[in-house]
Structures are given as structure tokens and as C-alpha cells.
DOFI-664666 format. One record per residue (C-alpha): residue number from 1; residue in one letter; x, y, z. Coordinates in pm, whole numbers, m for minus. Each point is the difference from the previous one (the first is absolute). Layout:
REC  num  residuo       X       Y       Z
REC  NUM        A       X       Y       Z
...
//
This chain:
REC  num  residuo       X       Y       Z
REC    1        M      13      16      m1
REC    2        E     117     331    m101
REC    3        T      83     262     258
REC    4        A    m288     241    m150
REC    5        E    m264    m280      55
REC    6        H     118     m54     381
REC    7        I     m30     376      51
REC    8        K    m345     m13    m157
REC    9        H    m115    m286     237
REC   10        L     148     183     276
REC   11        A    m213     314     m83
REC   12        R    m316    m200     m21
REC   13        E      44    m235     303
REC   14        G      92     296     218
REC   15        Q    m325     176    m125
REC   16        L    m222    m304      80
REC   17        L     156     m50     352
REC   18        A     m82     348      96
REC   19        E    m342     m68    m117
REC   20        A     m60    m301     172
REC   21        A     156     160     318
REC   22        E    m230     303     m24
REC   23        Q    m305    m240      m8
REC   24        A     117    m221     251
REC   25        G      97     260     267
REC   26        S     327      21     214
REC   27        D    m136    m241     283
REC   28        A    m109    m295    m248
REC   29        E     173    m313      48
REC   30        V     257    m106    m284
REC   31        R    m126    m369     m22
REC   32        T     309    m107    m211
REC   33        C     237     164     267
REC   34        P    m126    m134     338
REC   35        G      43     249     275
REC   36        W      20     311    m258
REC   37        T    m253     254     m42
REC   38        V     m24     217    m316
REC   39        R     170     267     195
REC   40        D     295    m234      35
REC   41        L      19     m89    m365
REC   42        L      m8     376    m126
REC   43        R     273      88     237
REC   44        H     213    m298     m98
REC   45        T     m53      46    m381
REC   46        G      32     357      17
REC   47        M     322     m18     185
REC   48        V     147    m264    m263
REC   49        H    m114     233    m283
REC   50        R     193     288     147
REC   51        W     295    m211      92
REC   52        A      21    m141    m363
REC   53        T     m24     363    m132
REC   54        A     296     118     189
REC   55        F     206    m258    m181
REC   56        V    m123     101    m339
REC   57        A     m14     370      17
REC   58        D     313      49     220
REC   59        G     226    m275    m145
REC   60        H     113    m142     332
REC   61        T     234    m262     m81
REC   62        S      m8    m181     348
REC   63        Y    m287    m132     222
REC   64        R    m182     275     197
REC   65        P    m306     m69     257
REC   66        G    m333     103     m65
REC   67        G    m120     321     156
REC   68        G    m255    m162     238
REC   69        E    m366      m9      m3
REC   70        P    m208     306      85
REC   71        D    m238      52     286
REC   72        L    m295      72    m261
REC   73        H    m339    m108      m5
REC   74        G    m299      14    m224
REC   75        A     m11     248    m265
REC   76        A     357     157      73
REC   77        L     151    m358     m19
REC   78        L    m183     m75    m338
REC   79        D     125     334    m137
REC   80        W     359     m80     130
REC   81        Y     m21    m350    m176
REC   82        R    m127     143    m336
REC   83        E     280     278      19
REC   84        G     273    m267      34
REC   85        H    m124    m213    m264
REC   86        D     m22     280    m242
REC   87        L     352      90      74
REC   88        L     142    m341     m63
REC   89        V    m201     m32    m328
REC   90        A     138     342    m105
REC   91        A     364     m96     123
REC   92        L       4    m309    m202
REC   93        S    m166     154    m304
REC   94        C     268     263      11
REC   95        A     303    m203      66
REC   96        P     276     m54    m264
REC   97        E      54    m350    m130
REC   98        D     355       0     138
REC   99        L    m134      89     351
REC  100        G     260    m107     259
REC  101        C    m119     m92     359
REC  102        W     m21    m269     258
REC  103        T    m209    m293     m84
REC  104        F     m37    m345     195
REC  105        L    m111    m260    m280
REC  106        P     164     m79    m315
REC  107        A    m151     184    m298
REC  108        P     126     136    m338
REC  109        S      24     366     152
REC  110        P     m80     171     314
REC  111        L    m293     188    m187
REC  112        A    m140    m338     m87
REC  113        F      47    m120     346
REC  114        W    m186     260     171
REC  115        A    m274      18    m264
REC  116        R     m73    m363      15
REC  117        R      50     m19     386
REC  118        Q    m236     275      76
REC  119        A    m265    m117    m267
REC  120        H     m15    m336     193
REC  121        E      29     163     355
REC  122        T    m312     211     m81
REC  123        T    m192    m295    m175
REC  124        V      12    m209     278
REC  125        H     m97     250     250
REC  126        R    m277     104    m239
REC  127        V    m127    m343      51
REC  128        D      36      45     381
REC  129        A    m195     327     m23
REC  130        E    m287    m160    m194
REC  131        S     m13    m280     246
REC  132        A    m118     254     263
REC  133        L    m293      54    m209
REC  134        G     m78    m372       9
REC  135        L      85     m36    m363
REC  136        V     115    m352    m109
REC  137        A    m165     m90    m332
REC  138        G     m93     368     m67
REC  139        R     355     131      31
REC  140        S     197     182    m249
REC  141        P     189    m244    m216
REC  142        V     357     m63     m60
REC  143        G      91     m31    m363
REC  144        P     163    m340     m78
REC  145        E     331     186    m130
REC  146        L      17     201     312
REC  147        A     m63    m284     221
REC  148        A     268    m246    m173
REC  149        D     256     292      33
REC  150        G     m69      30     372
REC  151        I      46    m383      41
REC  152        D     314       7    m166
REC  153        E     103     307     225
REC  154        L    m103    m177     313
REC  155        L     157    m336     m99
REC  156        C     312     116    m174
REC  157        G      45     309     183
REC  158        F    m101      m2     373
REC  159        H      36    m367      54
REC  160        G     322      m3    m224
REC  161        R     159     166     303
REC  162        D     198    m158     295
REC  163        K    m230     136     237
REC  164        S    m314    m182    m110
REC  165        R    m134    m218     258
REC  166        V    m129    m268    m213
REC  167        R     218    m290     104
REC  168        T     m59    m375      18
REC  169        D     164    m328      81
REC  170        P     m62    m224    m169
REC  171        P      26     197    m339
REC  172        G    m245      34    m263
REC  173        A    m127     162    m321
REC  174        L    m298     233     m32
REC  175        R    m152      70    m331
REC  176        V    m211     299     m90
REC  177        R    m173     m17    m343
REC  178        T    m238     290    m113
REC  179        T    m295    m129    m221
REC  180        D     m67     322    m157
REC  181        T     361      88     m98
REC  182        D     269    m210    m116
REC  183        D     196      29     334
REC  184        V     161    m256     223
REC  185        W     236       9     266
REC  186        T     179    m267     215
REC  187        V     102      72     345
REC  188        T     261    m223     146
REC  189        L     m33       1     381
REC  190        S     237    m135     240
REC  191        A     200     107     324
REC  192        D     132     282    m201
REC  193        A    m184     300    m167
REC  194        P    m233     m98    m281
REC  195        R     123       3    m344
REC  196        T    m241      58    m291
REC  197        T      33     m65    m372
REC  198        R    m249      83    m269
REC  199        T     m28    m340    m129
REC  200        A    m224    m321      35
REC  201        D     315    m240     m35
REC  202        G      37    m261     283
REC  203        P    m229    m152     242
REC  204        A    m194     200     256
REC  205        E    m161    m127     298
REC  206        C    m270     269      10
REC  207        E    m155     204    m256
REC  208        L    m228     309      11
REC  209        T    m220      61    m289
REC  210        G    m236     263     m76
REC  211        P     m80     347    m175
REC  212        A     287     246      62
REC  213        E    m186     222     215
REC  214        A    m111    m273     233
REC  215        L     344    m132      31
REC  216        Y     128     351      53
REC  217        L    m220      79     274
REC  218        S      23    m357     164
REC  219        L     395      33      m1
REC  220        W     m37     326     160
REC  221        N    m234    m172     252
REC  222        R    m291     243     m83
REC  223        L    m207    m303     m86
REC  224        P    m122    m275     270
REC  225        A     176    m328      m3
REC  226        G    m205    m230    m219
REC  227        T    m147     244    m241
REC  228        P    m171    m199    m293
REC  229        A     175     242    m256
REC  230        V     355    m164      84
REC  231        T      31    m374     m44
REC  232        V     266    m181     216
REC  233        T     137    m334    m128
REC  234        G     264    m193     188
REC  235        D     130      46     325
REC  236        D    m194     284     156
REC  237        R     269      21     275
REC  238        L     188     241    m245
REC  239        A    m320     199     m48
REC  240        R     m41      37     383
REC  241        L     344      66      53
REC  242        W     m15     311    m242
REC  243        R    m289     141     167
REC  244        E     147     m32     338
REC  245        T     337     137     m80
REC  246        S      m9     212    m303
REC  247        P    m144     339     124
REC  248        V     218     282     m70
REC  249        T      16     258     282
REC  250        W     118     357     m22
//
């Protein structure tokens, strides 16, 4: 997926998130993130947007912590979130192709990294915001191409790092296969960090199959275990291991 497409998705998903948050209200429970309210979700996502904007706009070449979450509520919090989202979209849209700044996952360029990362950060949290409205079947869709791209970022990026907690002994292979795109990944699980290849070669003890959107949300633990949209074949121990140990925390 091209950088311009990621920015387009970021803009749309951020607007949908704000609309859902406004409808739900700050005190509404975020069903996909137990313990969070919409207030927590807006504060977190808005902080991440501003954190990312600083790297893109100011060209920081080393890690810098976020600026913290504001003590805002209601309309003021929503305005703050929308302002930060707009600043991020503008920074990415105006950034040069040869942007140099800090990143934390492999990518063709820093600009490509931040556009992709924030597109998926915002998409997943948009799903969270809509869950506060009780939307499941009626939530806004995640297109197959965007969903498959997000699966790739999660498997090859986040869980390609040594800090991934998805470990198992005895080892095994988890295959992920979309039914509405031509994508397949094989995740080798062991006592070491996972290693993912974009191939269906070799045996796999467990396979997850389904539409890209369902797999995307399931792998990010935004769909409940046993969702009928995702078929689990083989040793479901590896599917349970993923659900229990894969969550990415700030």
C-alpha cells in the first residue's frame, strides 16, 4: 500500500473515531478494551498522534517520549483529539519523501513507516470507539487491502521484534490465510521471538482462515475468541497462545 493511501485511511479513520466518540460520550465503556472509557481512548490516541507528529514535523532522529495525556473531558477533549489528528494528517501530507527521523519497525522509509503505523493505530482505535456504541455487525468496515496490510505490519513488524511475548515450547507454526486477498503468512513460534514469512511453504500445526478484516481484528484481539468469521484448523493451542500473549502495549 502506498504512503498516500495510508494517509487517506488515517484521515478517514480518525474522523470516524471522533464521530463515534462524540455519539457514545466520554463515560461510555470501550467494550474491546476492558477497563477503558471513551475518555481514556481519546486521551491515549490523541497523545499518540501528537507524539508521531513530533517525529515527522521536527525530524527527531532518536526516541522521545510522548507528551502525556491531558486532563480534559467532554467537548474540550474531543476538540483536542481532533486538533491533534488534523496536525498529524497535515504533517504526513507535507513531509518530504526523504524525511529522516526515528522509527521503530522496518519500513521503506521513515515517512512510509509513520503513515502506515498511524493508519493502523487509528483504525484499530476507531473500532474501539465504535464498540462503545455497541456496534459489531454495523461497525464501519475495514477494507481487505488495508486489513491485509495491517496483518502484515502486526506479524512481520511488531512480532518480528525480540520484545514479542509470543513464545512457546514445544515450538509450532501458525499459518494465517486471507480468503478475500491473496495473502498468507507462516509464523514460526518457539522459545525465541516469532519469525514470520509470507509463504505457505512447509507444515503448520494451526491455521487461521477468514476475510482479511476478520483476521485483522482477531489478531489484534478486537473480536472475541471463536468468532465464526475466522476458521481455526489444527492445534488451537497456538491460536490460544496468540490471543493470550500477543497484545501490544504502549
